DRENDO-1510 file (C-alpha; in Angstrom, 1 decimal, always signed):
<recs>
REC; n; res; u; v; w
REC; 1; MET; -51.9; -18.8; +17.3 .
REC; 2; GLU; -48.3; -19.7; +18.2 .
REC; 3; ARG; -45.7; -17.3; +16.8 .
REC; 4; PRO; -43.4; -18.8; +14.2 .
REC; 5; GLU; -39.7; -19.2; +15.0 .
REC; 6; PRO; -37.4; -16.4; +13.9 .
REC; 7; LEU; -34.8; -16.7; +11.2 .
REC; 8; ILE; -32.4; -14.2; +9.7 .
REC; 9; VAL; -31.5; -14.7; +6.0 .
REC; 10; ALA; -28.6; -12.8; +4.5 .
REC; 11; SER; -27.9; -12.7; +0.7 .
REC; 12; ASN; -26.6; -10.3; -1.8 .
REC; 13; ARG; -29.9; -9.9; -3.7 .
REC; 14; GLY; -33.2; -9.6; -1.8 .
REC; 15; PRO; -36.4; -11.5; -2.4 .
REC; 16; VAL; -38.1; -8.4; -3.9 .
REC; 17; GLY; -36.7; -5.5; -5.8 .
REC; 18; PHE; -37.8; -1.9; -6.2 .
REC; 19; ARG; -37.7; +0.8; -8.9 .
REC; 20; HIS; -39.2; +4.2; -9.6 .
REC; 21; GLY; -42.1; +4.1; -11.9 .
REC; 22; PRO; -42.8; +6.7; -14.7 .
REC; 23; ASP; -44.5; +8.9; -12.1 .
REC; 24; GLY; -41.6; +8.6; -9.6 .
REC; 25; ALA; -43.5; +6.3; -7.3 .
REC; 26; LEU; -41.9; +3.1; -5.9 .
REC; 27; GLU; -42.8; -0.1; -7.8 .
REC; 28; GLU; -42.1; -3.5; -6.4 .
REC; 29; VAL; -40.7; -6.3; -8.7 .
REC; 30; ARG; -39.9; -9.8; -7.8 .
REC; 31; GLY; -36.3; -10.4; -7.1 .
REC; 32; SER; -34.2; -12.1; -9.8 .
REC; 33; GLY; -32.5; -15.4; -9.5 .
REC; 34; GLY; -33.5; -18.8; -8.1 .
REC; 35; LEU; -32.6; -17.9; -4.5 .
REC; 36; VAL; -36.0; -16.3; -4.0 .
REC; 37; THR; -37.8; -19.4; -4.9 .
REC; 38; ALA; -35.4; -21.6; -3.1 .
REC; 39; LEU; -35.9; -19.9; +0.3 .
REC; 40; ARG; -39.7; -19.5; +0.0 .
REC; 41; PRO; -40.5; -22.5; +2.2 .
REC; 42; LEU; -38.5; -20.8; +5.0 .
REC; 43; VAL; -40.3; -17.5; +4.5 .
REC; 44; ASP; -43.7; -19.2; +4.6 .
REC; 45; ARG; -43.1; -21.1; +7.8 .
REC; 46; MET; -40.8; -18.8; +9.9 .
REC; 47; ASP; -40.7; -15.2; +11.1 .
REC; 48; VAL; -38.0; -14.2; +8.6 .
REC; 49; THR; -35.9; -11.1; +8.5 .
REC; 50; TRP; -34.0; -10.8; +5.1 .
REC; 51; VAL; -30.8; -8.8; +5.0 .
REC; 52; ALA; -29.7; -7.9; +1.4 .
REC; 53; SER; -27.9; -5.3; -0.6 .
REC; 54; ALA; -29.7; -2.3; -2.0 .
REC; 55; MET; -29.3; -2.5; -5.8 .
REC; 56; SER; -31.1; +0.5; -7.2 .
REC; 57; ASP; -31.7; +4.2; -6.3 .
REC; 58; ALA; -35.2; +3.2; -5.1 .
REC; 59; GLU; -33.8; +0.5; -2.9 .
REC; 60; ARG; -31.2; +2.9; -1.4 .
REC; 61; GLU; -34.0; +5.2; -0.5 .
REC; 62; ILE; -35.7; +2.3; +1.3 .
REC; 63; ALA; -32.5; +1.3; +3.0 .
REC; 64; ALA; -32.3; +4.9; +4.5 .
REC; 65; GLY; -35.7; +4.3; +6.1 .
REC; 66; GLY; -34.7; +1.2; +7.9 .
REC; 67; ARG; -36.3; -2.3; +8.0 .
REC; 68; ARG; -39.8; -2.7; +6.6 .
REC; 69; THR; -42.4; -5.4; +6.3 .
REC; 70; GLN; -42.9; -7.0; +2.9 .
REC; 71; ARG; -44.9; -9.9; +1.5 .
REC; 72; SER; -43.3; -12.8; -0.4 .
REC; 73; PRO; -44.7; -14.0; -3.8 .
REC; 74; GLY; -46.5; -16.7; -1.8 .
REC; 75; GLY; -48.2; -14.1; +0.4 .
REC; 76; SER; -46.2; -14.5; +3.6 .
REC; 77; GLU; -45.1; -11.5; +5.5 .
REC; 78; PHE; -41.4; -10.9; +6.4 .
REC; 79; TRP; -39.0; -8.1; +7.4 .
REC; 80; LEU; -36.7; -6.6; +4.7 .
REC; 81; HIS; -33.5; -4.9; +5.8 .
REC; 82; LEU; -31.6; -3.4; +2.9 .
REC; 83; VAL; -28.0; -2.2; +3.1 .
REC; 84; ALA; -26.9; +0.7; +0.9 .
REC; 85; HIS; -23.2; +0.2; +0.1 .
REC; 86; ASP; -21.0; +3.0; -1.2 .
REC; 87; PRO; -21.2; +2.6; -5.0 .
REC; 88; ALA; -17.5; +2.3; -5.4 .
REC; 89; VAL; -17.3; -0.4; -2.7 .
REC; 90; TYR; -20.2; -2.3; -4.3 .
REC; 91; ALA; -18.6; -2.1; -7.8 .
REC; 92; ARG; -15.4; -3.6; -6.4 .
REC; 93; PHE; -17.2; -6.2; -4.4 .
REC; 94; TYR; -19.6; -7.5; -7.1 .
REC; 95; GLY; -18.0; -6.5; -10.4 .
REC; 96; VAL; -14.4; -7.2; -9.6 .
REC; 97; VAL; -14.2; -9.9; -6.9 .
REC; 98; ALA; -17.4; -11.9; -6.6 .
REC; 99; ASN; -18.0; -11.8; -10.4 .
REC; 100; PRO; -15.9; -12.8; -12.2 .
REC; 101; VAL; -13.0; -13.7; -9.9 .
REC; 102; LEU; -14.7; -16.0; -7.4 .
REC; 103; TRP; -17.2; -17.3; -9.9 .
REC; 104; PHE; -14.4; -18.1; -12.4 .
REC; 105; VAL; -12.3; -19.9; -9.8 .
REC; 106; GLN; -15.2; -22.0; -8.5 .
REC; 107; HIS; -16.3; -22.9; -12.0 .
REC; 108; ASP; -12.8; -23.9; -13.3 .
REC; 109; LEU; -12.8; -21.0; -15.8 .
REC; 110; TRP; -9.7; -19.2; -14.7 .
REC; 111; GLY; -8.2; -19.8; -18.2 .
REC; 112; LEU; -10.8; -17.4; -19.7 .
REC; 113; LYS; -9.8; -14.5; -17.5 .
REC; 114; LEU; -8.7; -11.5; -19.5 .
REC; 115; ASP; -6.5; -10.1; -16.6 .
REC; 116; PRO; -5.4; -13.1; -14.5 .
REC; 117; GLU; -2.5; -11.2; -13.1 .
REC; 118; ALA; -4.5; -8.2; -11.9 .
REC; 119; ASP; -3.8; -7.1; -8.4 .
REC; 120; LEU; -6.8; -8.1; -6.3 .
REC; 121; ARG; -5.7; -6.7; -2.9 .
REC; 122; VAL; -7.5; -3.3; -3.2 .
REC; 123; PRO; -10.8; -4.6; -4.6 .
REC; 124; TRP; -10.7; -7.4; -2.0 .
REC; 125; ARG; -10.1; -5.2; +1.0 .
REC; 126; GLN; -12.0; -2.1; -0.2 .
REC; 127; GLY; -14.8; -4.0; -1.9 .
REC; 128; TYR; -15.5; -7.6; -1.0 .
REC; 129; VAL; -14.4; -7.3; +2.7 .
REC; 130; GLU; -16.2; -4.0; +3.2 .
REC; 131; ALA; -19.5; -5.1; +1.6 .
REC; 132; ASN; -19.5; -8.3; +3.7 .
REC; 133; ARG; -18.7; -6.2; +6.8 .
REC; 134; ALA; -21.7; -3.9; +6.1 .
REC; 135; LEU; -24.1; -6.9; +5.6 .
REC; 136; ALA; -22.8; -8.6; +8.7 .
REC; 137; ALA; -23.4; -5.4; +10.7 .
REC; 138; ALA; -27.0; -5.5; +9.6 .
REC; 139; VAL; -27.3; -9.1; +10.6 .
REC; 140; VAL; -25.9; -8.2; +14.1 .
REC; 141; GLU; -28.4; -5.4; +14.3 .
REC; 142; GLU; -31.2; -7.9; +13.7 .
REC; 143; LEU; -29.7; -10.4; +16.2 .
REC; 144; ASP; -29.9; -7.6; +18.8 .
REC; 145; ARG; -33.6; -7.6; +18.2 .
REC; 146; VAL; -34.0; -11.4; +18.2 .
REC; 147; PRO; -31.0; -12.9; +19.9 .
REC; 148; ASP; -32.1; -16.5; +19.5 .
REC; 149; ALA; -32.7; -16.3; +15.7 .
REC; 150; PRO; -30.5; -18.6; +13.6 .
REC; 151; VAL; -28.6; -16.9; +10.7 .
REC; 152; PHE; -28.7; -18.4; +7.3 .
REC; 153; VAL; -26.1; -16.9; +5.0 .
REC; 154; GLN; -26.4; -17.5; +1.2 .
REC; 155; ASP; -23.7; -18.2; -1.4 .
REC; 156; TYR; -20.3; -17.1; -2.5 .
REC; 157; HIS; -21.0; -13.3; -2.3 .
REC; 158; LEU; -21.1; -13.5; +1.5 .
REC; 159; ASP; -18.3; -15.8; +2.5 .
REC; 160; LEU; -17.0; -13.4; +5.1 .
REC; 161; VAL; -20.3; -12.5; +6.7 .
REC; 162; PRO; -20.0; -15.4; +9.2 .
REC; 163; THR; -16.6; -14.2; +10.3 .
REC; 164; PHE; -17.8; -10.8; +11.2 .
REC; 165; VAL; -21.1; -12.0; +12.8 .
REC; 166; ARG; -19.2; -14.6; +14.9 .
REC; 167; ALA; -16.7; -12.0; +16.1 .
REC; 168; ALA; -19.6; -9.7; +17.2 .
REC; 169; ARG; -21.9; -12.4; +18.6 .
REC; 170; PRO; -20.0; -15.6; +19.6 .
REC; 171; ALA; -23.2; -17.4; +20.6 .
REC; 172; ALA; -24.9; -16.9; +17.3 .
REC; 173; ARG; -26.1; -20.0; +15.4 .
REC; 174; ILE; -24.9; -19.5; +11.9 .
REC; 175; ALA; -25.4; -21.6; +8.7 .
REC; 176; HIS; -24.0; -21.0; +5.2 .
REC; 177; PHE; -25.1; -22.6; +1.9 .
REC; 178; THR; -22.9; -22.4; -1.2 .
REC; 179; HIS; -25.0; -22.6; -4.3 .
REC; 180; ILE; -22.1; -22.9; -6.7 .
REC; 181; PRO; -19.3; -25.6; -7.0 .
REC; 182; TRP; -16.4; -25.8; -4.6 .
REC; 183; VAL; -13.0; -26.6; -5.9 .
REC; 184; GLY; -9.8; -28.1; -4.5 .
REC; 185; PRO; -6.6; -26.4; -3.2 .
REC; 186; ASP; -4.8; -26.3; -6.5 .
REC; 187; ASP; -7.7; -24.2; -8.0 .
REC; 188; TRP; -7.6; -21.8; -5.1 .
REC; 189; ALA; -3.9; -21.3; -5.6 .
REC; 190; VAL; -4.5; -18.8; -8.4 .
REC; 191; LEU; -5.7; -16.3; -5.8 .
REC; 192; PRO; -3.5; -14.4; -3.2 .
REC; 193; HIS; -3.1; -16.7; -0.2 .
REC; 194; GLU; -4.8; -14.2; +2.2 .
REC; 195; ILE; -8.0; -14.3; +0.1 .
REC; 196; ALA; -8.2; -18.1; -0.2 .
REC; 197; VAL; -7.6; -18.4; +3.6 .
REC; 198; ALA; -10.2; -15.7; +4.5 .
REC; 199; ILE; -12.8; -17.4; +2.4 .
REC; 200; HIS; -12.3; -20.8; +4.0 .
REC; 201; GLU; -12.1; -19.3; +7.5 .
REC; 202; GLY; -15.4; -17.5; +6.8 .
REC; 203; LEU; -17.2; -20.7; +6.2 .
REC; 204; LEU; -15.6; -22.4; +9.2 .
REC; 205; ALA; -17.0; -19.6; +11.3 .
REC; 206; CYS; -20.4; -21.3; +10.8 .
REC; 207; ASP; -21.9; -24.2; +12.7 .
REC; 208; SER; -23.4; -25.7; +9.6 .
REC; 209; ILE; -22.0; -25.5; +6.0 .
REC; 210; GLY; -24.1; -26.8; +3.1 .
REC; 211; PHE; -23.2; -27.8; -0.4 .
REC; 212; HIS; -25.3; -29.3; -3.2 .
REC; 213; THR; -23.2; -32.5; -3.6 .
REC; 214; GLU; -20.7; -34.7; -1.8 .
REC; 215; ARG; -18.2; -33.7; -4.5 .
REC; 216; TRP; -18.3; -30.0; -3.6 .
REC; 217; ARG; -18.3; -30.8; +0.2 .
REC; 218; ALA; -15.3; -33.1; -0.2 .
REC; 219; ALA; -13.4; -30.4; -2.1 .
REC; 220; PHE; -14.1; -27.9; +0.7 .
REC; 221; VAL; -12.7; -30.3; +3.3 .
REC; 222; GLU; -9.6; -30.9; +1.2 .
REC; 223; SER; -9.0; -27.2; +0.7 .
REC; 224; CYS; -9.6; -26.5; +4.4 .
REC; 225; GLU; -6.9; -29.1; +5.3 .
REC; 226; ALA; -4.4; -27.8; +2.7 .
REC; 227; LEU; -4.9; -24.1; +3.5 .
REC; 228; LEU; -5.7; -24.2; +7.2 .
REC; 229; ALA; -4.9; -27.7; +8.5 .
REC; 230; ARG; -8.6; -27.8; +9.6 .
REC; 231; GLY; -9.9; -30.5; +7.4 .
REC; 232; GLY; -11.4; -32.4; +10.4 .
REC; 233; GLU; -13.3; -29.4; +11.5 .
REC; 234; ALA; -14.6; -28.9; +8.0 .
REC; 235; GLU; -15.6; -32.5; +7.8 .
REC; 236; ARG; -17.7; -32.3; +11.0 .
REC; 237; ARG; -19.5; -29.1; +10.1 .
REC; 238; SER; -20.3; -29.7; +6.5 .
REC; 239; HIS; -23.0; -31.6; +4.7 .
REC; 240; ALA; -24.4; -32.2; +1.2 .
REC; 241; ASN; -28.0; -31.3; +0.5 .
REC; 242; PRO; -29.0; -30.8; -3.1 .
REC; 243; ILE; -31.6; -28.1; -3.6 .
REC; 244; SER; -34.7; -28.9; -5.6 .
REC; 245; VAL; -38.0; -27.5; -7.1 .
REC; 246; ASP; -41.2; -26.4; -5.6 .
REC; 247; VAL; -43.1; -29.0; -7.5 .
REC; 248; GLU; -46.7; -27.8; -7.0 .
REC; 249; GLU; -45.7; -24.2; -7.9 .
REC; 250; PHE; -43.8; -25.2; -10.9 .
REC; 251; GLU; -46.5; -27.4; -12.3 .
REC; 252; ALA; -49.0; -24.6; -11.7 .
REC; 253; ILE; -46.8; -22.2; -13.7 .
REC; 254; ALA; -46.6; -24.7; -16.5 .
REC; 255; ALA; -50.4; -25.0; -16.6 .
REC; 256; GLY; -50.9; -21.2; -16.6 .
REC; 257; ASP; -52.1; -18.9; -19.4 .
REC; 258; ARG; -48.8; -17.2; -20.0 .
REC; 259; VAL; -47.0; -20.5; -20.6 .
REC; 260; ARG; -50.0; -21.9; -22.6 .
REC; 261; SER; -49.9; -19.1; -25.1 .
REC; 262; ARG; -46.1; -19.4; -25.6 .
REC; 263; ARG; -46.5; -23.2; -26.0 .
REC; 264; GLU; -49.1; -22.7; -28.7 .
REC; 265; ALA; -46.7; -20.4; -30.6 .
REC; 266; LEU; -43.9; -22.9; -30.2 .
REC; 267; LEU; -46.2; -25.7; -31.5 .
REC; 268; ALA; -46.9; -23.7; -34.6 .
REC; 269; GLU; -43.3; -23.5; -35.6 .
REC; 270; ARG; -41.4; -26.4; -33.9 .
REC; 271; PRO; -39.4; -28.8; -36.0 .
REC; 272; GLU; -40.2; -32.5; -36.0 .
REC; 273; ILE; -37.4; -33.2; -33.5 .
REC; 274; LEU; -36.7; -30.5; -30.9 .
REC; 275; VAL; -33.4; -30.3; -29.0 .
REC; 276; LEU; -33.5; -27.7; -26.3 .
REC; 277; ARG; -31.1; -25.8; -24.1 .
REC; 278; VAL; -32.1; -23.2; -21.5 .
REC; 279; ASP; -29.4; -21.3; -19.5 .
REC; 280; ARG; -27.6; -18.0; -19.2 .
REC; 281; THR; -25.0; -16.4; -21.4 .
REC; 282; ASP; -22.3; -17.5; -18.9 .
REC; 283; PRO; -19.1; -19.2; -19.9 .
REC; 284; SER; -19.7; -21.9; -17.3 .
REC; 285; LYS; -22.8; -23.0; -19.1 .
REC; 286; ASN; -20.7; -24.2; -22.0 .
REC; 287; ALA; -23.0; -23.2; -24.8 .
REC; 288; VAL; -20.3; -22.9; -27.5 .
REC; 289; ARG; -19.3; -26.5; -27.1 .
REC; 290; GLY; -23.0; -27.5; -27.1 .
REC; 291; PHE; -23.6; -25.8; -30.4 .
REC; 292; ALA; -20.4; -27.4; -31.8 .
REC; 293; ALA; -21.7; -30.8; -30.7 .
REC; 294; PHE; -24.9; -30.1; -32.5 .
REC; 295; GLU; -22.9; -29.2; -35.6 .
REC; 296; ARG; -21.1; -32.6; -35.3 .
REC; 297; LEU; -24.5; -34.3; -35.1 .
REC; 298; LEU; -25.6; -32.7; -38.3 .
REC; 299; GLU; -22.3; -33.9; -40.0 .
REC; 300; ARG; -22.9; -37.4; -38.8 .
REC; 301; ARG; -26.6; -37.6; -39.6 .
REC; 302; PRO; -27.6; -36.0; -42.9 .
REC; 303; ASP; -31.0; -37.7; -42.6 .
REC; 304; LEU; -31.8; -35.3; -39.8 .
REC; 305; HIS; -31.4; -32.2; -42.0 .
REC; 306; GLY; -34.7; -30.3; -42.2 .
REC; 307; ARG; -36.2; -32.4; -39.4 .
REC; 308; ILE; -34.3; -31.4; -36.3 .
REC; 309; GLY; -33.8; -28.0; -34.7 .
REC; 310; LEU; -31.9; -26.8; -31.6 .
REC; 311; LEU; -33.8; -24.1; -29.7 .
REC; 312; ALA; -31.5; -22.1; -27.4 .
REC; 313; LEU; -33.2; -19.9; -24.9 .
REC; 314; LEU; -30.4; -17.9; -23.2 .
REC; 315; ASP; -30.9; -15.3; -20.4 .
REC; 316; PRO; -28.5; -12.4; -20.8 .
REC; 317; SER; -26.0; -12.4; -17.9 .
REC; 318; ARG; -23.5; -9.9; -16.5 .
REC; 319; GLU; -23.2; -8.0; -19.7 .
REC; 320; THR; -20.9; -5.3; -18.3 .
REC; 321; ILE; -18.1; -7.9; -17.5 .
REC; 322; PRO; -15.7; -8.2; -20.5 .
REC; 323; GLU; -15.4; -12.0; -20.3 .
REC; 324; TYR; -19.2; -12.3; -20.6 .
REC; 325; VAL; -19.3; -9.9; -23.5 .
REC; 326; ASP; -16.7; -12.0; -25.3 .
REC; 327; TYR; -18.5; -15.2; -24.6 .
REC; 328; ARG; -21.8; -13.9; -25.9 .
REC; 329; ARG; -20.0; -12.9; -29.1 .
REC; 330; ALA; -18.5; -16.4; -29.3 .
REC; 331; VAL; -22.0; -17.9; -28.9 .
REC; 332; GLU; -23.4; -15.8; -31.7 .
REC; 333; ASP; -20.5; -16.6; -34.0 .
REC; 334; VAL; -20.8; -20.4; -33.7 .
REC; 335; VAL; -24.6; -20.2; -34.2 .
REC; 336; ALA; -24.1; -18.2; -37.3 .
REC; 337; ARG; -21.5; -20.6; -38.6 .
REC; 338; VAL; -23.8; -23.7; -38.1 .
REC; 339; ASN; -26.8; -22.0; -39.7 .
REC; 340; GLU; -24.8; -20.8; -42.6 .
REC; 341; ARG; -23.2; -24.2; -43.1 .
REC; 342; PHE; -26.3; -26.3; -42.9 .
REC; 343; GLY; -29.3; -24.0; -43.2 .
REC; 344; ARG; -31.5; -23.9; -46.2 .
REC; 345; ALA; -34.8; -22.3; -47.2 .
REC; 346; GLY; -37.4; -23.1; -44.6 .
REC; 347; TRP; -35.0; -24.7; -42.1 .
REC; 348; GLU; -32.7; -23.0; -39.7 .
REC; 349; PRO; -30.8; -25.6; -37.6 .
REC; 350; ILE; -30.3; -23.4; -34.5 .
REC; 351; ALA; -32.8; -20.8; -33.2 .
REC; 352; LEU; -31.0; -18.5; -30.7 .
REC; 353; VAL; -33.1; -16.3; -28.5 .
REC; 354; VAL; -31.3; -14.1; -25.9 .
REC; 355; ARG; -33.8; -12.6; -23.5 .
REC; 356; ASP; -35.3; -13.0; -20.1 .
REC; 357; ASP; -38.6; -14.8; -20.8 .
REC; 358; PHE; -39.3; -17.5; -18.1 .
REC; 359; PRO; -42.8; -18.5; -19.5 .
REC; 360; ALA; -41.2; -19.2; -22.9 .
REC; 361; SER; -38.6; -21.4; -21.2 .
REC; 362; VAL; -41.3; -23.3; -19.3 .
REC; 363; ALA; -43.3; -23.7; -22.5 .
REC; 364; ALA; -40.2; -25.1; -24.2 .
REC; 365; TYR; -39.7; -27.6; -21.3 .
REC; 366; THR; -43.0; -29.2; -22.2 .
REC; 367; GLU; -42.0; -29.7; -25.8 .
REC; 368; TYR; -38.4; -30.9; -26.0 .
REC; 369; ASP; -37.4; -34.3; -27.4 .
REC; 370; VAL; -33.8; -33.9; -26.1 .
REC; 371; LEU; -32.7; -31.5; -23.4 .
REC; 372; LEU; -29.0; -30.6; -23.5 .
REC; 373; VAL; -27.5; -29.4; -20.2 .
REC; 374; ASN; -23.7; -29.4; -20.6 .
REC; 375; PRO; -22.1; -26.9; -18.1 .
REC; 376; VAL; -18.4; -27.1; -17.4 .
REC; 377; LEU; -19.3; -27.1; -13.7 .
REC; 378; ASP; -22.6; -26.2; -12.0 .
REC; 379; GLY; -23.4; -26.2; -8.3 .
REC; 380; LEU; -26.6; -28.0; -9.2 .
REC; 381; ASN; -28.6; -26.9; -12.3 .
REC; 382; LEU; -32.3; -26.7; -11.7 .
REC; 383; VAL; -33.2; -26.9; -15.4 .
REC; 384; ALA; -32.3; -30.6; -15.1 .
REC; 385; LYS; -35.0; -31.0; -12.5 .
REC; 386; GLU; -37.6; -28.4; -13.7 .
REC; 387; ALA; -37.9; -29.4; -17.3 .
REC; 388; PRO; -38.6; -33.2; -16.9 .
REC; 389; LEU; -41.4; -32.3; -14.4 .
REC; 390; VAL; -43.5; -30.8; -17.1 .
REC; 391; ASN; -42.3; -32.4; -20.4 .
REC; 392; ARG; -45.0; -34.0; -22.5 .
REC; 393; ARG; -42.9; -35.8; -25.1 .
REC; 394; ASP; -40.9; -38.4; -23.0 .
REC; 395; GLY; -37.9; -36.1; -23.5 .
REC; 396; VAL; -34.4; -37.4; -22.8 .
REC; 397; LEU; -31.9; -35.5; -20.6 .
REC; 398; VAL; -28.3; -35.3; -21.8 .
REC; 399; LEU; -26.5; -34.1; -18.7 .
REC; 400; SER; -22.9; -33.0; -17.9 .
REC; 401; ARG; -21.1; -34.9; -15.3 .
REC; 402; GLY; -19.9; -31.5; -14.1 .
REC; 403; ALA; -23.5; -30.5; -13.0 .
REC; 404; GLY; -24.3; -31.1; -9.4 .
REC; 405; ALA; -27.6; -32.7; -10.4 .
REC; 406; PHE; -25.8; -35.5; -12.2 .
REC; 407; ALA; -25.1; -37.2; -8.8 .
REC; 408; GLU; -28.8; -37.5; -8.3 .
REC; 409; LEU; -30.0; -38.2; -11.8 .
REC; 410; GLU; -27.2; -40.3; -13.4 .
REC; 411; ASP; -29.3; -43.5; -13.7 .
REC; 412; TRP; -31.9; -41.8; -15.9 .
REC; 413; VAL; -29.8; -39.5; -18.1 .
REC; 414; ILE; -27.2; -39.8; -20.8 .
REC; 415; GLY; -24.0; -38.5; -19.1 .
REC; 416; ILE; -21.4; -36.4; -21.0 .
REC; 417; ASP; -18.0; -35.0; -20.5 .
REC; 418; PRO; -18.6; -31.2; -20.9 .
REC; 419; LEU; -15.2; -30.7; -22.6 .
REC; 420; ASP; -15.6; -33.5; -25.2 .
REC; 421; VAL; -17.5; -32.1; -28.2 .
REC; 422; GLY; -17.4; -35.4; -30.1 .
REC; 423; GLY; -18.7; -37.2; -27.1 .
REC; 424; GLN; -21.6; -34.8; -26.7 .
REC; 425; ALA; -22.5; -35.3; -30.4 .
REC; 426; GLU; -22.6; -39.0; -29.8 .
REC; 427; ALA; -24.8; -38.5; -26.7 .
REC; 428; LEU; -27.3; -36.4; -28.7 .
REC; 429; GLU; -27.4; -39.2; -31.3 .
REC; 430; ARG; -28.0; -41.8; -28.6 .
REC; 431; ALA; -30.7; -39.7; -27.1 .
REC; 432; LEU; -32.5; -39.5; -30.4 .
REC; 433; ASP; -32.3; -43.3; -30.9 .
REC; 434; LEU; -33.3; -44.3; -27.3 .
REC; 435; PRO; -36.2; -46.7; -27.3 .
REC; 436; GLN; -39.6; -45.2; -26.4 .
REC; 437; ALA; -39.9; -47.4; -23.3 .
REC; 438; ASP; -36.6; -46.2; -21.9 .
REC; 439; ARG; -37.5; -42.6; -22.6 .
REC; 440; ARG; -40.7; -42.9; -20.7 .
REC; 441; ALA; -39.1; -44.9; -17.8 .
REC; 442; TRP; -36.3; -42.4; -17.4 .
REC; 443; LEU; -38.6; -39.4; -17.4 .
REC; 444; ASP; -40.9; -41.0; -14.9 .
REC; 445; ALA; -38.0; -41.8; -12.6 .
REC; 446; ILE; -36.7; -38.3; -12.7 .
REC; 447; ARG; -40.1; -36.9; -11.8 .
REC; 448; ALA; -40.6; -39.4; -9.0 .
REC; 449; HIS; -37.2; -38.4; -7.6 .
REC; 450; VAL; -37.8; -34.7; -7.7 .
REC; 451; ARG; -41.2; -35.0; -6.1 .
REC; 452; ALA; -39.8; -37.2; -3.3 .
REC; 453; HIS; -36.9; -34.7; -2.8 .
REC; 454; ASP; -38.6; -31.4; -3.2 .
REC; 455; LEU; -37.8; -27.8; -2.1 .
REC; 456; ASP; -39.5; -28.2; +1.2 .
REC; 457; ALA; -37.4; -31.2; +2.0 .
REC; 458; TRP; -34.3; -29.2; +1.2 .
REC; 459; ALA; -35.3; -26.3; +3.5 .
REC; 460; THR; -36.3; -28.7; +6.3 .
REC; 461; ARG; -32.9; -30.4; +6.3 .
REC; 462; GLU; -31.0; -27.2; +6.4 .
REC; 463; LEU; -32.8; -26.3; +9.6 .
REC; 464; VAL; -32.2; -29.7; +11.0 .
REC; 465; GLU; -28.5; -29.7; +10.2 .
REC; 466; LEU; -28.1; -26.3; +11.9 .
REC; 467; GLU; -30.0; -27.4; +15.0 .
REC; 468; ARG; -28.0; -30.6; +15.2 .
REC; 469; ARG; -24.7; -28.8; +15.0 .
REC; 470; ALA; -25.5; -25.7; +17.0 .
REC; 471; PRO; -28.1; -26.3; +19.8 .
REC; 472; CYS; -29.5; -23.1; +21.3 .
REC; 473; ARG; -26.8; -21.4; +23.5 .
REC; 474; GLU; -27.2; -19.0; +26.3 .
REC; 475; ALA; -26.4; -15.4; +25.5 .
REC; 476; GLY; -22.7; -14.7; +26.0 .
REC; 477; ALA; -21.6; -18.3; +25.5 .
REC; 478; THR; -18.2; -18.7; +24.0 .
REC; 479; MET; -17.6; -20.0; +20.5 .
REC; 480; ARG; -17.1; -23.7; +20.2 .
REC; 481; SER; -13.8; -24.9; +18.9 .
</recs>
């Protein structure tokens, strides 16, 4: 049997996690976040070595023992190379710089920062830079084992890894994919110049640079030109390739026993008309304005009282970061206000559930009449693709123009300005009144698009883009200009 081609993946979180069980023994848990699922086609088809940060005490023990073989959720074997950072370094890297500074900049949320004038130079140099340097060193160690392996770096946590890998191994084939939005030069100006420059230089150390949408790619090119006078280089190396869903896996999950039991519970208590939102307690997801829009809908349509309900399934997120703590409190406050204002015996307008329960979310996907996805900005937003795949009620998607998925789905959704509460209320009303034939046609069109542009297609194109831009070089070759 022919040996699969090698690939080195680098990300902050790994595809599996570890913890100590009650008896002290190591227990394996599936890695959190969508990145695990997104990269599974690559793990299943290639000889993957995955470099990631050690998050727990158990993982730091594993890191001390060196690389080890693991199996993916799909059963494929891969190498896992965990990097144990100094705890103070990691705290500065993740908790001060990556989140919330870079996240807030790239989601147009800087106005929510509690300390916008804080000095970032120490956490940048002694946190973000050092953590990226350590992960890059692990990548270089793996390249010494497999010199021909391409390197696929993931997301905004690791923007400097390509810089360090390129310096150590000029002939390396390096790709980077950014899973969140990219913004223009004016937005980057809130950061110290050296930080903004280093981030853009980091991506330009790659051969192939991927974004979910042409909008994010164009912003990257514009920023590279403004900051570095290298817009032409950014143009040549970058591409847009929206990520998608593993359709077969997702439909199998929706048909499974865990989802079925939660769907039965939902059916027993669902209102006549169900409006749904599923996201995280993150300011970028814009839940407060979404609840305010639902409040406006109830003002406009008294005939819906007692018949309609908004089910909000929110996954708790980054609860040690003060801005997130404040935002969750704002979410709870607006929900309490709406329920107190309009609720009555036997009817609560908004049901807010804050917990990590993926089967419950998938069950709700099957039952919504209207799905509200209204982020301020979102790199893509997979909820907008997942939910229509399994919905059984010809549900209508109300989708923010700030979500990357809007560029793909705009012909079959009701588009909204995420900052316009009144406009969102009108969009919800329009969704409720949309003719049945249009509801069915739009849902079928979204499904067909997602099936035709699935996760495997995304992964395949990423490999093609890297190969096209960085053909295999001889060891010791110099870096291309």
